[in-house]
C-alpha positions in Angstrom: 105.8 54.7 -245.7 105.3 52.3 -248.6 105.9 48.6 -248.1 107.1 46.9 -251.2 106.9 43.2 -252.0 109.6 41.2 -250.4 110.3 43.8 -247.7 111.3 42.5 -244.3 109.8 45.4 -242.3 109.3 44.8 -238.6 108.4 48.2 -237.3 105.1 50.0 -237.2 104.1 51.6 -240.4 102.2 54.9 -240.5 100.5 56.6 -243.4 102.3 59.3 -245.3 99.9 61.9 -243.7 101.1 60.6 -240.3 97.6 60.7 -238.9 95.8 57.8 -240.6 92.7 59.9 -240.1 90.0 61.1 -242.4 90.7 62.9 -245.6 89.0 63.3 -249.0 87.2 60.2 -250.0 86.0 59.0 -246.6 87.5 57.4 -243.5 91.2 57.1 -243.8 91.0 58.6 -247.3 89.5 55.4 -248.8 87.2 56.2 -251.7 84.7 53.5 -252.6 84.2 53.2 -256.3 80.7 53.8 -257.6 81.3 52.0 -260.8 80.8 48.2 -261.1 83.8 46.0 -261.8 81.9 44.1 -264.4 80.0 44.9 -267.6 76.8 46.9 -266.9 73.8 44.8 -267.4 75.6 41.5 -266.7 72.9 39.1 -265.4 73.2 37.4 -262.0 73.4 34.0 -263.8 76.5 35.2 -265.6 78.6 35.5 -262.4 81.0 32.8 -261.2 81.4 31.4 -264.6 84.2 28.9 -264.4 83.7 27.5 -267.9 84.2 30.2 -270.5 84.8 33.6 -268.8 87.1 36.2 -270.3 89.6 35.2 -267.5 89.2 31.5 -268.1 92.8 30.6 -268.8 94.1 32.5 -265.7 91.4 31.1 -263.4 91.8 27.5 -264.7 95.5 27.6 -264.2 95.1 29.0 -260.7 92.8 26.1 -259.6 95.0 23.5 -261.3 98.0 24.7 -259.4 96.1 24.8 -256.1 95.2 21.2 -256.5 98.7 20.2 -257.5 100.8 22.1 -255.0 98.8 22.5 -251.8 100.1 19.5 -249.8 100.7 18.7 -246.2 104.4 19.5 -246.6 103.5 22.9 -248.2 101.2 23.7 -245.3 103.9 22.8 -242.8 106.4 25.0 -244.6 104.0 28.0 -244.7 103.3 27.5 -240.9 107.0 27.7 -240.2 107.3 30.8 -242.5 104.4 32.8 -241.2 103.5 31.7 -237.7 106.2 33.7 -236.0 104.1 36.8 -237.0 107.3 38.8 -237.5 106.8 40.0 -241.1 105.6 43.5 -240.2 103.1 45.4 -238.2 100.8 47.7 -240.0 97.4 49.5 -239.7 94.3 48.2 -241.5 94.6 51.3 -243.8 98.2 50.4 -244.7 97.1 46.9 -245.5 94.3 48.3 -247.7 96.9 50.5 -249.5 99.0 47.4 -250.2 96.0 45.5 -251.5 95.5 48.3 -254.1 98.1 46.5 -256.2 96.8 42.9 -255.8 94.5 41.4 -258.4 93.0 38.0 -257.6 93.7 35.4 -260.2 90.9 33.1 -258.9 88.1 35.5 -259.7 86.5 34.9 -263.1 84.4 38.1 -262.8 86.9 40.9 -262.0 90.4 42.0 -262.8 90.2 44.9 -260.4 92.5 45.3 -257.4 91.4 43.4 -254.3 90.8 46.7 -252.4 88.1 47.6 -254.8 86.5 44.1 -254.4 86.6 44.4 -250.6 85.0 47.9 -250.7 82.3 46.7 -253.2 81.6 43.6 -251.1 81.1 45.7 -247.9 78.9 48.3 -249.8 76.7 45.6 -251.3 76.2 44.0 -247.8 75.3 47.5 -246.4 72.8 48.2 -249.2 71.2 44.8 -248.6 70.5 46.0 -245.0 72.8 43.6 -243.1 74.2 44.5 -239.7 77.5 46.4 -239.2 79.4 43.3 -238.2 78.5 41.6 -241.5 79.6 44.7 -243.4 82.9 44.7 -241.6 83.3 41.0 -242.4 82.8 41.8 -246.1 85.3 44.6 -245.9 88.0 42.5 -244.3 87.4 39.1 -245.9 90.4 39.1 -248.2 92.9 40.8 -245.8 95.0 37.6 -245.6 96.1 38.1 -249.2 98.5 40.7 -247.9 100.9 37.7 -247.6 101.8 38.4 -251.3 104.2 41.0 -250.0 106.5 38.3 -248.6 105.6 35.5 -251.0 107.2 34.1 -254.1 106.0 32.5 -257.2 107.2 29.0 -256.1 105.0 29.4 -252.9 102.0 30.5 -254.9 102.1 33.9 -253.4 102.8 36.3 -256.2 100.8 39.5 -256.3 100.4 40.0 -260.1 97.1 39.5 -261.9 98.4 36.5 -263.9 101.0 35.4 -261.4 101.0 32.3 -259.2 98.5 32.9 -256.4 97.4 29.4 -255.7 98.2 29.8 -251.9 96.4 33.1 -251.5 92.9 32.9 -252.9 90.2 30.7 -254.2 88.6 27.7 -252.6 90.2 25.8 -249.7 90.0 22.1 -248.7 91.6 19.7 -246.3 95.1 18.7 -247.4 96.4 15.1 -247.0 93.2 13.6 -248.2 92.1 12.3 -251.6 90.0 15.0 -253.3 86.6 13.5 -254.3 
């Protein structure tokens, strides 16, 4: 089954194979990309460039909207919208499949889908020799962005690369306080 943006699905989703088991490409059919999502040879000091990256306009707009629109009233509205936990029930694999279409507008370094970023993060943590729990954390760290399926542009939860995502990704801070 495929869950499309805006769907009010409340049942359990299963993969099209019905098993959710292993298939070509690794566990659950997920294939990690061996190719970097950035220009080969890019130096470490060139990452997290929030001043003049190729995605500068998108990233700058994202953070400006976050600062303008994330208010106490907005947080209360989102609590009411999401805290019933009634949007859907899905497996981790199904959530990964949905994140294949989501590109994070807060990231100045990559315009690849979030699933690729999550797989790359976990793999780099593994290659660095960190424990399994840390690798799992790297794999799942952006899972909450799945909210784009039920979001809207006015709520900062649009799933397009240049869309309004100010409520889904980027830095967070306490609302209701003056920003230093």
